N, C-alpha and C positions, 0 to 999 in steps of 0.2 A: 346433197339433194335438198335437204330442208332449208338450208341457208339460201339456195337458189330460188326456191319457191317464195321464201320470205322477201327476197329482193324484188321478185315479180309483183308481190302484193304491194310493197311500198311504191314501186314504180306506177302501179295502177292507181293507188291513192293519190299520188302526185298528179297523175294525168287527169283524174276526175276533178280534183281541186282546181286545176287550171282550166279545164273545159267549162266548168261552172263559172269560173272567173271571167271568161270571155263574155258570158251573158251579163255578168255584173258590170263589167266595163261598158258594154253596149247600153245597158239600162241607165248608167250614170251619164253617159254622153247623150243618149237619145231623149232622156227626160229633162235635161238641163240641170241636173243635180250639181254639176261642176261649174255652173255659172253661164254656160253657153249651150244651147240646144243644137246638137249636131245631127244633120240629116243621115238616115240609115245608109244611103248610097255613099256618103263620104266615109262613114264608119267602115263599110265593106272595102272601099278603096284603100284605106289605111291598113286594114287587116292584110291585104295582099301585098301592098307596097313594103311594109315593114316585115312582113312574113318572108318575102323574097330576099330582102337584105339579110335577115337572120339566117335563112337557109344557106345563102351564098357564103356568108362568113363562117358558118359551122362546117360546111363541106370544104371550104378553103383551109380551115384550120386542121381538119382531119388529113387533108392531102399534104399539108406542110409538115405534119408530124409523122407522115408515113403510115397512118392508120386509116385504111380505106375499107370499111366493112361492106360497102356497097359498090366496090370497084367493078367497072364494066369489063368483062372478059372478051376475048376475040370472037367468040360465038354468040355474044349477046345481040339480039336483033336490034335494028334501028328503031328509034322512037315511033310509036304509032300516033302521029300528031292529031289525026281526026278524033281518035278515041280520047286523047288528052284534052282536046278542045271541048268535046261534049261533056266530059267529066268536070272540067273547070267551069263551064257554063252552069251546070246543075249545082255545083258547089257554091258558085257565086250567088245564084238565085236563092238557094236554100239558106245560105248564110245571111243574105240581106233580109229575107223574110223573118229569120229568127231574130236578128238584131232589132228589127222594127217591132216584132212582137214583145221582145224583152223590155222595151221601153214602157209598155202599157200593161203588162201582166206580172203577177208574182213570178219570180224566177223559177220556183219549183213547178208551177203550172206550165210555163214555157218549155222547160226541160222535159217534163213528163210527156207533153204532147209530142216532143221531138222523138221520143222513144217508140212511137208508132211507126217509125221508118222501116223496120223489118217487114211490116205488112205490105208497104209499097214495093219493097224488094221482092217479096214473094209474088205479088200480083204481076209485076213486070216480068219476072222469070217465067210465069205461066204463059203470059200473052206473047212474049217475044222469043224466049228460049225454049218454050214448049215443055217446061218441067212439069212433072206430075207431083201433086201435093196431096198428102194423105190426110186422114181425119184429125190427127193430132195437131198438125200445123194449122189446119182450118180452125180448130177449136182455140188454139193460142191466138190466132189473128182476131177471132171474134171477141175473145176476152180483152185483148189490148184495145180494140176499137170501142168496146163498151166503156172502158175506163176513159178513153178520149171523149166519148159522148158526155160523160159526167163532167169532165173538165170544161167542156164547151158551155155548160150551165144553161141549157135551153129553158129550164124552169124559171129563169129570171125574167122571162118575157121576150128576150131577144138574145141571140147568140152573139157573144163578144167578137167584133171584127178582129181584134188582136189574136184571139184564140184560133180563128181561121187562118191567120197569117202563120202561126206556129204549126198548124196542121199542114199547110202548104209547104212549109220548110221541110217537114218530115217526109212528104211525098218526094220532093226533090232529092233529099239526102238518101232516101230509100232506093231511088232509081240510080243515083250516083254510085251507090255501093256495088251495083252490077259492074260498072266500069272500073271501080277500084279493084275488084277481084280479078278482072281480066288483066289489068295492068300489073298487078302484083305477081302474076304467074309468068310474066314475060319480060319485065323490065326491072332494073335495080331501083330500090326504094329511094335512094338519094336523088337519082335522076328524075324520078317521077315527082318528087317534092319540088325540085327546082323548076321543072317545066310547068307544073301546076301553078305555082306561085308567080312565075314569070307571065304566063298567059293571063292569070287572074289580075295581075297588076296592070297589064295593058288594057284588058276589057273594062275593068272597073274605072280606070282613069278616064276613058272616053265617056262612059255612061254617067259618071259623077261630075263631069265638067260643069254642067249648068248649076249645080248646087254647092260647089266648092267654096268654102269661106276660110279666111285665115284664123287659126286658133287664137283665142283672145287671152289665154293665160297658160302658165307653165303646167297647171293641172290638166288642161285639155290636151296639150302637147303630149304629156306623159301618157295619158290614157290612149291617145291615137297610136302612139308608138307601141304601147304595151299590148294592145289587142292583137297585133301581128306577132310580136315576140312570144306572148303567152300561148297563142294557138300553135305555133311551130314547136315550142317546148313541150306542149301536150302531145303532139304527134311523135316526137322523139321518145318520150316516156312510154307511149303506147307501143312503139316499135320495140323498145327495150324489154317491156313486159312480155311481148309475144315471142321474143327470142329466148327469154329465160324459162318460159313455161308454155304448155299447150294452150292454144286459143280456148279450148273447152274449159280450162281452169281460169283463164284471165277474164273472159267475156262477162260473166255475171258481176264482177266487181265494178263494171262500168255504171251500174245503176246507183252506185254510191254518189254519182253526180247529183242526184236529187237531194241527198243529205246536205252536200255542200251548198247547193242552191238555196235550200231552206235556211241554212245557217247564215248565208250572206244577206238574205232578205231580212232576217231578224236583226242581225248585227248592224247592218248599214242603213236599212230603210225602216226598221221597226215593224215589219210586216210579218205577222204570225200566220202560218197556214191554217185555214179553216177546215171544217169537217169535210166539205166537198173536195177541197184540194187533196187532203190526205187520202180520202176514199178513192178518188179517181187515179191518183198516182200509184197507190197500192195495186189497183186492178191492172193498170198498164204494165207495171213491173211483173205482176204475176203472169200475164200473157207473154211477156218477153222471156221470163225464166222458163216457162213451159216450152217455148219455141227453142230456146237454147238447149234444154234437156233433151228434146226430141232430136235435135241435130247431132248431139253427142252420141245418143243411142244409135243413130243411123250411121255413125262413123265418119261424119263430115268434119274436117278440120276447120274450114272457113265457115264461120257462122254468120247468118244474115243479120246485118245491123251491128255486128260486133265492133267494127271500126268506122263505119260510116259517119257517126256523130262526131267523132274526134277529128275527122279529116275535113270538116267543112271549111 
């Protein structure tokens, strides 16, 4: 049992490292650090294109070796394509906004703002699903949004537009999480990943057509391929962690993404988090952990925002 939990921890550490890594790659591409400034729409298109190829190869390999943990049984319902499409559009929009924000914000700030997505999930569940929300979850939401308000830095005279992009990404990912939960209860995860990335590839190819440019160096090529492969790898590690341990045990580890993001900022860009970033991030995390704790106490296995960020 202890070795299984340890394996889940290492899977989550790998997942968070890769999730933060996608924002690092997006920042390098969007800021021109690799010698060519790549449009966020092209970054999103590459994320889905190479993500689809990675998923198809992974599932094909599993099938060839006879190992099909997500095999579709005879009673598995047909794909709910409308639900898949809405989820994909939300993920595409959220990912694009996040990649755009990452090019202009410290990675720790961008990732911290994305962790307000459970608040959007909660609000959407109230308005659309009619869920009842108790005082603890309202308190957690208020705490998380207070941290986001600090990260928006209104005292600087004007709110950073890039911070608003990250907050918009959080809203999209929070609503997307509702659809992820619904799909997770009715469809095999492998099929969901394949459909999501296939739809995203088609949608992003059409939208990104006006801004597509030919990569000018091997470094840019590698980064464009890498952002899709890294994201899919993070998804697989998240699934592995959730299979090895309860979601209630796994979910809090996702906040380690902030540590990796700060490390990447320091190591790659020489950006140290200031007092405002640290304070805001800590408050957002406190709100998220409080919401997680309350969901565990309420006996809910699927936690709001536990997977949404990793599946964008």
